[in-house]
C-alpha positions in Angstrom: 19.8 -65.7 -17.0 23.6 -65.1 -17.7 26.1 -66.2 -15.2 27.2 -62.6 -14.5 23.6 -61.5 -13.9 23.1 -64.5 -11.6 26.2 -63.6 -9.7 25.1 -60.0 -9.2 21.6 -61.1 -8.1 23.1 -63.5 -5.6 25.4 -60.8 -4.2 22.3 -58.7 -3.4 20.8 -61.6 -1.6 23.9 -62.4 0.3 24.4 -58.7 1.3 20.9 -58.7 2.8 21.8 -61.7 4.9 25.2 -60.3 5.9 23.7 -57.0 7.0 21.2 -58.7 9.3 22.6 -58.0 12.8 20.6 -61.0 14.1 22.7 -63.6 12.3 25.6 -65.1 14.1 29.0 -65.4 12.5 28.6 -69.1 11.6 26.0 -68.1 9.0 27.7 -64.9 7.7 28.9 -64.9 4.2 31.2 -62.0 4.6 34.5 -64.0 4.3 33.3 -66.5 1.8 33.6 -66.2 -2.0 31.2 -68.0 -4.3 31.4 -69.1 -7.9 28.3 -69.5 -10.0 27.4 -70.9 -13.4 24.4 -72.0 -15.4 23.5 -75.7 -15.8 25.5 -77.7 -18.3 23.5 -79.3 -21.0 24.2 -82.8 -19.5 23.1 -81.6 -16.1 19.9 -80.1 -17.5 19.0 -83.3 -19.3 19.6 -85.3 -16.1 17.4 -83.0 -14.1 14.6 -83.1 -16.7 14.8 -86.9 -16.8 14.2 -86.9 -13.0 10.9 -85.0 -13.4 12.2 -81.5 -12.6 10.8 -78.4 -14.5 11.6 -74.7 -14.8 15.3 -75.4 -15.1 15.9 -72.1 -17.0 15.6 -70.4 -13.5 18.3 -72.5 -12.0 22.1 -72.0 -11.6 24.7 -73.8 -9.6 27.0 -72.3 -7.0 29.9 -73.4 -4.8 31.9 -72.0 -2.0 35.3 -70.7 -3.3 36.3 -68.8 -6.3 38.0 -71.6 -8.3 34.8 -72.5 -10.1 32.0 -75.0 -10.1 32.8 -78.6 -10.8 30.6 -81.1 -12.6 27.7 -81.9 -10.4 25.8 -84.9 -12.0 26.4 -87.0 -8.9 24.8 -84.5 -6.6 22.0 -83.4 -8.9 20.7 -87.0 -9.3 19.2 -86.5 -5.8 16.9 -83.6 -7.0 13.7 -85.1 -8.3 10.2 -84.0 -9.2 10.8 -80.3 -8.3 9.4 -77.1 -9.9 11.6 -74.0 -10.1 10.5 -70.4 -10.5 12.3 -67.0 -10.4 15.9 -67.1 -9.1 17.0 -70.5 -7.8 20.5 -71.3 -6.8 21.7 -74.8 -5.9 24.8 -74.6 -3.7 27.0 -77.7 -4.0 27.7 -79.3 -0.6 31.0 -78.6 1.1 33.5 -81.3 1.5 32.4 -82.0 5.1 28.7 -82.4 4.2 26.9 -85.3 2.8 24.7 -85.1 -0.3 21.1 -84.4 0.6 17.8 -85.0 -1.2 15.1 -82.8 -2.8 11.8 -84.2 -4.1 8.2 -83.1 -4.7 8.8 -79.4 -4.0 7.9 -76.1 -5.6 10.6 -73.5 -5.3 10.6 -69.7 -6.1 13.5 -67.4 -5.4 15.5 -69.7 -3.2 19.1 -70.6 -2.3 19.4 -74.3 -1.5 22.3 -76.0 0.0 22.3 -79.5 -1.6 23.4 -81.1 1.6 19.9 -80.4 2.9 16.9 -82.6 2.6 13.5 -81.2 1.4 10.6 -83.5 0.5 6.9 -82.9 -0.2 6.9 -79.1 0.3 4.1 -77.4 -1.6 5.6 -73.8 -1.7 9.0 -72.6 -0.8 9.6 -68.9 -1.5 12.3 -66.3 -0.7 14.1 -68.7 1.5 17.7 -69.9 2.0 18.1 -73.4 3.3 21.4 -74.2 5.1 23.7 -77.2 5.4 22.2 -80.5 6.5 18.8 -79.0 7.2 15.8 -81.3 7.0 12.4 -79.9 5.7 9.6 -82.3 5.0 5.8 -82.3 4.5 5.4 -78.5 4.8 2.5 -76.6 3.2 4.4 -73.3 2.9 7.9 -71.9 3.6 8.2 -68.2 3.0 5.7 -65.4 2.4 2.5 -65.8 0.3 2.8 -65.8 -3.4 3.3 -62.2 -4.7 4.3 -60.8 -1.3 7.8 -59.7 -0.4 9.6 -60.8 2.8 8.5 -58.7 5.7 10.8 -59.1 8.6 11.4 -57.2 11.9 14.9 -56.1 12.8 13.5 -55.4 16.2 10.4 -56.6 18.0 8.2 -54.2 20.1 6.8 -55.6 23.3 4.6 -53.6 25.6 4.2 -55.0 29.1 2.2 -53.2 31.7 -1.3 -51.7 31.4 -3.2 -52.9 28.3 -4.6 -49.4 27.8 -2.1 -46.6 28.4 0.9 -44.7 27.2 3.1 -47.7 26.5 5.5 -46.4 29.1 7.1 -49.8 29.5 7.2 -50.6 25.8 10.5 -51.4 24.2 11.9 -52.5 20.8 14.2 -55.5 21.4 16.8 -57.1 19.1 17.3 -60.8 19.1 20.7 -61.0 20.8 19.9 -58.3 23.4 20.5 -59.6 26.9 17.8 -59.6 29.6 19.7 -56.9 31.5 19.7 -54.7 28.4 16.1 -55.4 27.7 15.2 -54.5 31.3 17.1 -51.2 31.0 15.0 -50.4 27.9 11.8 -51.2 29.6 12.7 -49.1 32.7 14.2 -46.2 30.7 12.3 -42.9 30.6 14.4 -41.7 27.6 12.4 -43.5 25.0 13.8 -41.8 22.0 17.4 -41.9 23.3 17.0 -45.7 23.5 15.8 -45.9 19.9 12.3 -47.0 20.9 10.1 -44.5 19.0 6.5 -45.3 18.2 5.4 -47.2 15.2 4.5 -44.0 13.3 8.1 -42.8 13.6 10.0 -45.9 12.8 8.9 -48.9 10.7 9.2 -52.2 12.5 9.4 -54.4 9.4 12.0 -54.7 6.8 10.2 -54.9 3.4 12.9 -55.5 0.8 12.3 -57.4 -2.4 15.6 -59.3 -2.0 15.2 -60.2 1.7 15.3 -63.9 2.4 14.0 -66.1 5.1 16.5 -68.6 6.5 16.4 -72.2 7.7 19.8 -72.6 9.4 22.2 -75.5 9.4 21.0 -78.8 10.9 17.4 -77.5 11.5 14.6 -80.0 11.4 11.2 -78.8 10.0 8.2 -81.0 9.5 4.5 -80.8 8.9 4.6 -77.0 9.5 4.0 -73.6 7.9 6.7 -70.9 8.1 5.9 -67.4 6.8 8.7 -64.8 6.9 10.9 -66.7 9.4 14.6 -66.9 10.1 15.8 -70.0 12.0 19.5 -69.5 12.7 20.5 -73.1 13.2 19.6 -76.4 14.9 16.0 -75.4 15.1 13.2 -77.9 15.4 9.7 -77.2 14.2 7.0 -79.9 14.3 3.3 -79.6 13.4 3.2 -75.8 14.0 2.5 -72.5 12.3 5.2 -69.8 12.4 4.6 -66.2 11.1 7.3 -63.5 11.3 9.5 -65.4 13.8 13.2 -65.1 14.4 14.8 -68.0 16.2 18.3 -68.2 17.6 20.1 -71.6 17.6 18.8 -74.6 19.4 15.1 -73.5 19.6 12.0 -75.7 19.4 8.4 -75.1 18.3 6.1 -78.2 18.3 2.8 -79.7 19.3 0.5 -77.8 16.9 1.6 -74.5 18.3 1.0 -71.1 16.7 3.8 -68.5 16.9 3.3 -65.0 15.5 5.7 -62.1 15.6 8.1 -63.7 18.1 11.8 -63.6 18.8 13.2 -66.8 20.4 16.7 -66.6 21.9 19.0 -69.7 22.1 17.5 -72.7 23.8 13.9 -71.3 23.9 11.0 -73.6 23.4 7.3 -73.3 22.4 4.9 -76.2 22.6 5.2 -79.7 24.0 2.3 -81.7 25.6 -0.3 -79.5 24.0 -0.9 -76.8 21.4 0.5 -73.4 22.6 -0.2 -69.9 21.2 2.5 -67.2 21.4 2.1 -63.8 19.9 4.1 -60.6 20.0 6.6 -62.0 22.5 10.3 -62.0 23.2 11.8 -65.1 24.8 15.2 -64.8 26.5 17.6 -67.7 26.7 16.0 -71.1 27.6 12.6 -69.6 28.2 9.6 -71.7 27.3 5.8 -71.8 26.9 4.1 -75.1 26.6 1.2 -77.4 27.4 -1.5 -75.2 26.0 -0.2 -71.9 27.3 -1.5 -68.7 25.7 1.1 -65.9 25.8 0.6 -62.5 24.3 2.7 -59.3 24.3 5.1 -60.6 27.0 8.8 -60.5 27.7 10.0 -63.7 29.2 13.3 -63.6 31.1 16.0 -66.3 31.0 14.7 -69.8 32.1 11.1 -68.6 32.6 8.7 -71.4 32.1 4.9 -71.1 31.5 2.6 -74.0 31.1 -1.2 -74.3 30.7 -1.8 -70.7 31.6 -2.6 -67.3 30.1 -0.2 -64.4 30.3 -0.8 -61.0 28.6 1.1 -57.7 28.6 3.6 -58.9 31.2 7.3 -58.8 32.0 8.0 -62.3 33.4 11.4 -62.4 35.0 14.0 -65.2 35.2 13.5 -68.6 36.8 9.8 -68.3 37.1 8.0 -71.6 36.8 4.3 -71.6 36.4 3.0 -75.0 35.5 -0.8 -74.8 36.2 -3.9 -73.2 34.8 -3.7 -69.6 36.0 -4.1 -66.0 34.7 -1.4 -63.3 34.6 -2.3 -59.9 33.1 -0.4 -56.6 33.0 2.3 -57.7 35.5 5.9 -56.4 35.8 7.8 -59.1 37.6 11.4 -58.1 36.8 13.3 -60.3 39.2 11.1 -63.3 38.7 11.8 -66.5 40.8 8.1 -66.8 41.8 5.1 -68.9 40.9 1.4 -69.0 40.5 -0.5 -72.0 41.8 -3.5 -73.6 40.0 -6.5 -71.3 39.7 -4.6 -68.1 40.7 -6.2 -65.1 39.0 -3.6 -62.3 38.9 -5.1 -59.4 36.9 -8.5 -58.5 38.1 -8.9 -55.0 36.8 -11.9 -52.9 38.0 -15.0 -54.1 36.3 -16.6 -52.2 33.4 -13.6 -49.9 32.8 -10.5 -49.8 30.7 -7.8 -52.3 31.7 -5.4 -49.5 32.7 -3.9 -50.8 35.9 -1.1 -53.2 36.7 0.9 -55.2 39.2 4.5 -54.8 40.3 5.4 -58.3 41.7 8.3 -58.8 44.0 11.0 -61.4 43.7 10.0 -64.9 44.7 6.3 -64.0 45.4 4.1 -67.0 45.4 0.3 -66.8 44.8 -1.6 -69.8 46.1 -4.4 -72.0 44.9 -7.4 -70.1 43.7 -6.1 -66.7 45.0 -7.3 -63.5 43.4 -5.1 -60.5 43.1 -7.0 -57.2 42.5 -5.4 -54.3 40.7 -3.7 -51.9 41.1 -1.3 -53.9 43.2 2.4 -53.5 44.3 4.3 -56.3 46.0 7.7 -55.1 44.9 8.7 -54.4 48.5 7.4 -57.8 49.6 9.9 -60.3 48.1 9.5 -64.0 48.9 6.1 -63.4 50.4 3.3 -66.0 50.2 -0.3 -65.4 49.3 -2.2 -68.4 50.8 -4.9 -70.4 49.0 -8.2 -68.7 48.3 -7.1 -65.2 49.4 -8.9 -62.3 47.8 -6.1 -59.7 47.8 -7.5 -56.2 47.4 -5.8 -53.3 45.6 -2.9 -52.2 47.7 0.9 -51.6 48.2 2.1 -54.2 50.6 5.6 -53.7 52.0 6.4 -56.7 54.2 9.2 -59.0 52.9 9.1 -62.8 53.6 5.5 -62.5 54.8 2.4 -64.7 54.7 -1.0 -63.3 53.6 -4.0 -65.4 54.7 -7.7 -65.1 54.8 -8.9 -64.1 58.3 -9.8 -67.2 60.3 -11.9 -65.2 62.7 -13.8 -61.9 62.7 -11.2 -59.2 62.7 -13.7 -56.7 64.0 -13.8 -58.6 67.3 -10.2 -57.6 68.1 -9.6 -54.4 70.0 -8.2 -51.4 68.1 -5.8 -48.7 69.1 -7.8 -45.5 69.4 -7.0 -42.9 66.8 -5.6 -39.5 67.7 -9.0 -38.0 67.1 -10.5 -40.6 69.5 -12.5 -42.2 66.6 -12.6 -46.0 66.2 -11.3 -45.8 62.6 -12.6 -47.6 59.6 -14.0 -51.1 60.5 -12.1 -54.1 59.3 -14.2 -56.1 56.8 -14.6 -59.8 57.3 -12.9 -60.4 53.9 -9.9 -58.3 54.7 -6.8 -60.6 54.5 -4.4 -60.8 57.4 -0.6 -60.5 57.0 2.0 -62.1 59.2 5.2 -60.0 58.7 8.4 -62.1 58.4 6.4 -65.4 58.8 8.6 -67.2 56.2 11.7 -66.5 58.3 10.2 -67.9 61.5 8.1 -70.8 60.3 9.3 -71.7 56.8 13.0 -71.2 56.7 13.1 -74.3 54.5 11.6 -72.1 51.8 14.6 -69.8 51.9 17.1 -72.6 52.1 15.5 -74.6 49.3 15.3 -71.5 47.0 19.0 -70.8 47.6 20.0 -74.3 46.7 17.6 -74.6 43.8 18.6 -71.3 42.1 22.3 -72.1 42.6 22.0 -75.6 41.1 19.5 -75.0 38.3 20.4 -71.6 36.9 22.2 -72.0 33.6 21.9 -68.4 32.3 24.0 -66.3 34.6 23.3 -62.7 35.4 25.9 -60.0 34.4 28.0 -60.5 37.5 28.6 -64.1 36.5 27.4 -65.3 39.9 23.9 -66.6 40.8 22.5 -64.0 43.2 21.2 -65.4 46.5 17.9 -64.9 48.2 19.6 -63.2 51.2 21.6 -60.4 49.6 22.0 -56.7 50.0 18.8 -55.8 48.1 16.4 -58.1 50.0 18.0 -57.4 53.4 17.7 -53.7 52.7 14.0 -54.1 52.3 13.8 -56.1 55.5 15.6 -53.2 57.3 13.0 -50.8 55.8 10.1 -53.0 57.0 11.6 -53.3 60.5 12.0 -49.5 60.7 8.4 -48.9 59.5 6.9 -51.4 61.9 9.0 -50.1 64.8 8.1 -46.5 64.2 4.4 -47.1 63.8 4.2 -49.4 66.8 5.9 -46.7 68.9 3.4 -44.1 67.7 0.5 -46.5 68.6 2.1 -47.3 72.0 2.3 -43.5 72.8 -1.4 -43.1 72.0 -2.3 -46.0 74.4 -0.2 -44.6 77.1 -1.9 -41.2 76.7 -5.2 -43.0 77.3 -3.9 -44.4 80.6 -3.8 -48.1 79.4 -0.9 -50.5 79.8 1.2 -50.3 76.7 3.6 -53.3 76.9 3.6 -55.9 74.0 2.1 -58.6 76.1 -1.0 -56.5 77.0 -1.4 -55.4 73.4 -0.8 -58.8 71.8 -4.3 -59.2 70.4 -4.8 -55.7 69.2 -5.6 -55.3 65.5 -3.4 -53.0 63.4 -4.5 -51.7 60.0 -3.1 -49.6 57.3 -4.6 -46.6 59.1 -2.1 -47.3 61.8 0.7 -48.8 59.7 0.7 -47.9 56.0 3.2 -50.6 55.1 0.4 -53.2 55.7 -1.3 -52.1 52.5 -5.0 -53.2 52.6 -4.3 -56.0 55.0 -4.5 -56.1 58.8 -2.2 -57.7 61.4 -2.2 -58.5 65.1 0.2 -56.5 67.3 2.0 -59.7 68.4 2.6 -60.6 64.7 4.2 -57.2 64.1 6.5 -57.7 67.1 7.5 -61.1 65.8 8.2 -59.5 62.5 10.6 -57.1 64.0 12.4 -60.0 65.7 12.6 -62.1 62.6 13.8 -59.2 60.4 16.4 -58.3 63.0 17.7 -61.8 63.1 18.0 -61.9 59.4 19.7 -58.5 59.2 22.3 -59.5 61.8 23.0 -62.7 60.0 23.6 -60.9 56.7 25.8 -58.3 58.5 28.0 -61.0 60.0 28.3 -62.7 56.6 29.4 -59.4 55.1 31.9 -58.9 57.9 33.4 -62.4 57.3 33.6 -61.8 53.6 35.4 -58.4 54.2 37.9 -59.8 56.7 38.8 -62.6 54.3 39.3 -60.1 51.5 41.3 -57.7 53.7 43.6 -60.5 54.9 44.0 -62.3 51.6 41.9 -65.4 52.7 39.5 -65.3 49.8 39.6 -66.8 46.3 41.7 -64.7 43.9 43.4 -61.4 44.4 40.5 -59.0 43.7 37.5 -58.2 45.8 34.8 -60.9 45.9 32.1 -60.8 43.3 28.8 -59.6 44.8 25.9 -61.5 43.2 23.4 -58.7 42.3 20.0 -59.3 40.9 18.8 -58.0 37.5 16.5 -55.4 39.1 18.7 -54.4 42.1 20.0 -51.3 40.2 16.4 -50.0 39.8 15.4 -50.5 43.4 15.9 -46.9 44.4 13.9 -45.8 41.3 10.8 -47.8 42.0 10.6 -48.9 45.7 9.3 -46.6 48.4 12.1 -44.6 50.0 10.8 -45.5 53.4 11.8 -49.1 52.6 15.3 -48.2 51.5 17.4 -47.1 54.6 21.0 -46.2 54.3 23.0 -44.9 51.3 22.4 -46.1 47.8 24.5 -49.2 47.0 27.5 -48.6 44.7 30.0 -50.7 42.8 32.8 -50.2 45.2 33.9 -52.9 47.6 32.9 -52.8 50.3 30.0 -50.6 49.1 28.9 -47.6 51.1 25.7 -49.4 52.0 27.6 -52.4 53.4 29.9 -50.1 55.5 26.8 -48.4 56.8 25.1 -51.8 57.5 28.0 -53.0 59.6 28.1 -49.7 61.5 24.4 -49.8 62.2 24.1 -53.5 63.1 27.5 -54.4 64.6 28.6 -51.0 65.9 31.9 -50.3 64.2 33.4 -49.0 61.0 35.5 -51.5 59.2 37.2 -48.8 57.2 38.4 -47.0 60.3 42.2 -46.6 60.5 42.0 -47.3 64.2 42.5 -51.0 65.2 39.9 -51.0 67.9 37.2 -52.3 65.6 39.0 -55.6 65.3 38.3 -56.6 68.9 34.6 -56.1 68.3 34.8 -57.9 65.0 36.4 -61.0 66.7 33.6 -61.1 69.2 30.9 -60.7 66.5 32.4 -63.3 64.2 32.5 -66.0 66.8 28.7 -65.8 66.9 28.3 -66.4 63.2 28.6 -70.2 63.2 25.9 -70.4 65.9 23.5 -68.3 63.8 24.2 -70.4 60.7 23.4 -73.5 62.8 20.1 -71.9 63.9 19.2 -71.3 60.2 19.8 -75.0 59.4 17.8 -76.1 62.5 14.9 -73.8 61.7 14.8 -75.1 58.1 14.9 -78.7 59.3 12.1 -78.1 61.8 9.9 -76.4 59.1 10.4 -79.3 56.7 9.8 -82.0 59.4 6.6 -80.2 60.5 5.0 -81.3 57.2 5.8 -84.9 57.9 4.6 -84.6 61.5 1.3 -83.1 60.3 0.8 -85.6 57.5 1.7 -88.8 59.3 -1.4 -89.1 61.5 -3.8 -88.0 58.7 -2.5 -89.9 55.7 -2.5 -93.7 55.7 0.8 -95.3 54.9 2.4 -91.8 54.7 5.5 -93.0 56.6 6.0 -95.8 54.1 5.5 -93.6 51.0 7.5 -90.5 52.1 11.3 -90.3 52.3 12.2 -90.2 56.0 13.8 -87.0 57.1 15.9 -86.3 60.1 19.3 -84.9 61.1 21.1 -87.9 59.5 18.9 -88.1 56.4 18.6 -84.8 54.6 17.4 -83.7 51.2 19.8 -81.8 48.9 18.7 -78.3 50.1 19.1 -79.2 53.8 22.4 -81.0 53.1 23.7 -77.8 51.4 22.7 -75.8 54.4 24.5 -78.3 56.7 27.6 -78.0 54.6 27.4 -74.2 54.8 27.5 -74.5 58.6 30.7 -76.5 58.5 32.2 -74.3 55.9 31.4 -71.1 57.8 32.9 -72.5 61.0 36.2 -73.2 59.2 36.2 -69.8 57.5 35.3 -68.0 60.8 38.2 -69.7 62.7 40.7 -68.6 60.0 39.3 -65.0 60.0 39.4 -64.8 63.8 43.0 -66.0 63.9 44.0 -63.3 61.3 42.3 -60.6 63.3 43.9 -61.8 66.6 47.4 -61.7 65.0 46.8 -58.2 63.6 45.9 -56.8 67.1 
């Protein structure tokens, strides 16, 4: 083939690579000029003498327009290779060392001679970048006779396995999790460019399209069909088919990856063969240790091991490391976990799998628990489903709660008479019991540890640039909704009891059973009256704490005590913006949060909980603010003490039961704290200093 024809052919290949929106700038050829020529007679003789064949299909190329220099020194490292079709050997750049090619069969390839390729049976329609290492591979590229088929976007359909595909979306490699979530939640499917397969082809099928093995990638003992690895990828003992990998990705341990996009830092495999199909992995997400993941969107830093996940949106910072099942789940805010043996996805038997779960932020499903569908826990963030619980289909709206199997026969507890004087539906022995706000009263360490863990471990920051806390506007708003629902329903029940002539104080009603007939926010669970009263107290304490934190933050901003000149950055979760779209309006009191500072919702919160308007031009609110702020350090101290008690309770329980426990466990007391408790203790000291400074400013402004 003449040099001019070769140059034109290469330009078509390069244009295809340049037009790929998935490729980062470091592999773009837009600003680079190339020179090409056929092999010199001396070069061809050298290559033939080294056992190479098909040299009539080979030309040399170099970066730069000044021409291609003599290349005998580089070509002597190309041995026992067969060339077919259009093969271009790019001479190494000055900064690259000379590579090695041996025992390979090439067809329609562009090879950077700084790479190393050995013992590869078939390499077709592929470009190999600088310093890449490929060895012992059966196949690189599409099958013989096929053209490259490669997706510009990948369609993922979380939600019901049989349905309209309402939550399906076509995602591009460099799309952020926030943008992907907007596509999943959007009702304007066509406006978002997410038409069905019949309207828009998913695969690019161009004869000149090339696969790509990026610079410094390391591929061994694997098969890659129609793949593009953008750089520093590592693939070991695995099979990849139609895969697009950003930089610094890994696939290993005899894994099978089919129609998958892996963002930077993602990983498949490790400690066991893993199967991933039709999935989109956001930054630093992973599936390993024999996991089987199909048709899922994994958020940043979501980690799945030894489990099966299907048709699910698995949010950020989820860590599931045990054998479990997750089907048709939308878990947009993530941060939760499934324990070993948890079965989340029990659709009704014998019918189509057309129901799903909305999981709330930080929800934990315990050992061997079964979650029946349809199920909504979106309004129950950071709730715990205890071991062995059979959770029936429901919509539970109780944040920071504990769901347990009934320890006693619930039917033995008295019931509040219905308005029609009937006894109501009997409580089944298998109906689980919910303890509203239990985490806030008995396991504050869970909240403190989560705050510390997410702050220290999160590497992929949300759009605000700040790791959003557990106790923030969105979760506190749900607690306000739960408190309102419980209070209103208990007042209604109390009125019924008074009408019947019975004593209606909380002490007399402590053991009464309350069900969803009396309180819809309980879902399919039941609760004791006294637990509902405790829930009101716990939610109220948390809401007041958050209101005081917001007040301190606002006073610092208004008086120039904070960091920087602008308003403080409010750490919002990925799904907070969709809260009003999906959550029950009964759980969302107050105005809808906005982007102003302070937001309308925060102004309303301070007015409702603390009794004054911080935006009022009158100075009278400052006297109330001084009094309220002085109580904040004491409340922070109580949070720390509650967390310490809940952590020490484990040791107190284990010590008399477990031999040598005291010798094996790390002692824990007020002077010897773990990292989470130490962080909470530092917060108490920090808040005390900040409060003193804020109170002085307010006193001076009076």
